[in-house]
N, C-alpha and C positions, 0 to 999 in steps of 0.2 A: 080856393086851393089850386094850385095848378103844379103840373109835375114836370120836372127837368125832363132833359130829352133821353129816351131808354139809350143811344149809344152813351150816356155815361156808364161809368161803373157800378157805380152806384145811384142810381135815379131815387128825388127825394120830392116829398108834396112841398111847394114854398105859398105862403098864405100873400094873396093878393090883398093888399088894403087899401082904404079908400086915396090916401093920399098919393100911390103909387101908379092908381088909375089919372088921378089928376093932374100928374107930372105926365103921362102919358098922352093923352089924349087935349089938354087943353094947354092954348098958349107956345109952343111948340111952331117952329118954322121947317121939320123935316120931313111933314106931310098940311095941304091947306084944304082944313073941311069947312063946308057951309051944309045949311039947311037942305041946299037941292041936291047936296052926294047922297049914292046910292052904295054903300058897301056890299061886298059878296062876303059870307062866311063861309067856306068851305073846308075849314079847320076843325081840328077834333075837338069837342069840348075841353080835354084832358090837355090840348098844345097852347102856348102863351099865346099865342098871334090870336086865338081866338077872344084874350082880353081885348086887343087893339079891333078884331073886327069887330066887334060887337058894341062895346063903350065908345069906340071913336065916333060911330055911328049916332049911339042913342045919347050921349051927353051931348052931341053938335047938333041933335032937332035934323038928323038927316036918317037915311033908310036903310036896311039892311037887311037884305037877300039870305036868306039860307039853302046851302045846299043840300037839295033832299032826296038824297041818294046815300047807302052806306060807305059804296065805293066812288073814289074819286076816278072821273073819266074826262078826259079834255073835251071829247067833243060836245060832254055837257056843260063843262064850264064853258064852252065858249058857246052855247045856246044860250044859257044863262044870262053870262056879259049882255050877249046882242040883245035878248028877248027883253030882259029887265033894267037896261041903259045904266048897268055896272060901272057906277065912274072912279072909283078905289078898291084896290085888290091887294093880296099877297099871297106869294107862291114861294114855297121853296125853290132855293136852287134849281134843284134837278126837277122839279116839274117844270119850271120855267124853260130851261131846255127841251124838253120833250113836246112842250105848249108850242113852241116857236119853231121847231125841226116840222112839225105837222104842219105847222104854216094854218095854223089858226088865229080867229081875227081877233085883233086889239083895240079894233076901232072905237067902240062905243066907252073905252078906260081912258082915263086923265090919268093919273097918278097908278103906278104901280110898284107896290115895294117887294122887295126879292132877295134873299136870302139864306140862312143857317149856315152855308157852308160856301165855297167859292164859286162868285159867278162869272159865267162863262164869256168874254167878251166877243167871240163869235155869235151867242147867242141874243146879246144885247144890241148889237150890230145889224145883223138881220130885223131884229124887232123894229130898232129906229126905224131904218130903210123904209119898211113898210109903214109906218106908224112915227111921222119925225116929229110930232108935239107932244109924243107921251113922256109923260116924266118917271123916269125909271130911277127906283134908290136902291143904295142896299143897307140893310138893317142887320144889328147883332145884337142879342139881349145881353147878359145872360139873362133866363129866368126870373131871378131873385130879384132883381132890377123894372122887374114888371115890362115884358116883354123885349124892346129896344134902350140899346145903353147908346148904340152909337148908329149914324146914319147918313148915307152919302149919297147926294145924286150921282147918278154913275152917266159921268160926260166922257163920251170918248176920248175927245181930248186932251183930258187929267188923267186918262192911264197906262199904265207903263207893266210889260210883263208880258205874260198870259194869263192872264185874272183881274177884274176887280175884286181884292181879296177886302175882308173886314178886319184883317190882321195887317196890312201893308202902312205904309209912313203916311199916305195921305189920308185913308181913310180913317186914321185910329184919333185922327186930330180935331172929329167933329163930333165932340160928343152931344146929345138932345137934351135941352133945358133942365137943367137941378141935377143932372149927372158931374162929379167933378172925377177930373182925373190927375192924379197928382203927377209932381213934375217927369219922373221918368214915362209915364204916357204919353205926355206933351212934347216929349221932346222927340217924340215917333221912334223910338227901340221897337225893334222887331220881335220881341220876346215879352215885350208890354203885355200884349194879350197872348193865350196860344191856344190849340186846340184841345188841349189836357184841361183846359177849363182857371187853370191860373192867370187870375188878370187884378188889376190897380183901378177898378172902374167905382165909385163909390156913391152912396148916398145924403144926405145931412144925416141922417137916421138908418141905421142898418133894416134891413130886409129879415120876419121873421121864419 
């Protein structure tokens, strides 16, 4: 079971089924996973990002490093990434902002997924300036679709406006494997996904 974000008016439990896990971690192109990769699991066990952090590693023969403390610290995160050779990690947009603003190292990372809300172009630019080979992607759920429905690589040349948003016309066109976007979404209309949770991404069978 995963919980929808506490920011929702009525958070609820969502069953994570085997088919949802397979869709998330097998045969996708939004992240490249090999047995040589090392994931960082720093999310709460009730947060759906944990599903990706743990099963993304275990289902592909990779390793997962568990964050050892109750409360997140950017200094501890940076130390773990460096000492354990973490190659794939997830951060919320605001954690990413703080991590980058404090000048924390991303040198060992190869892929970083960021999301949950608007991702700052300034943070991405600063991170990529220090680590130009790091692949940064913006991912969005909802929880009912098992962690990610939409994910796009954040290339500064393709961003417009003040932020790389999961609801913008560019990002909405990139559903991950087995996610269906009906025609209103594919048109790129901004109202297709909203922060209120009204969207039209769907699975071949609905979640429970």
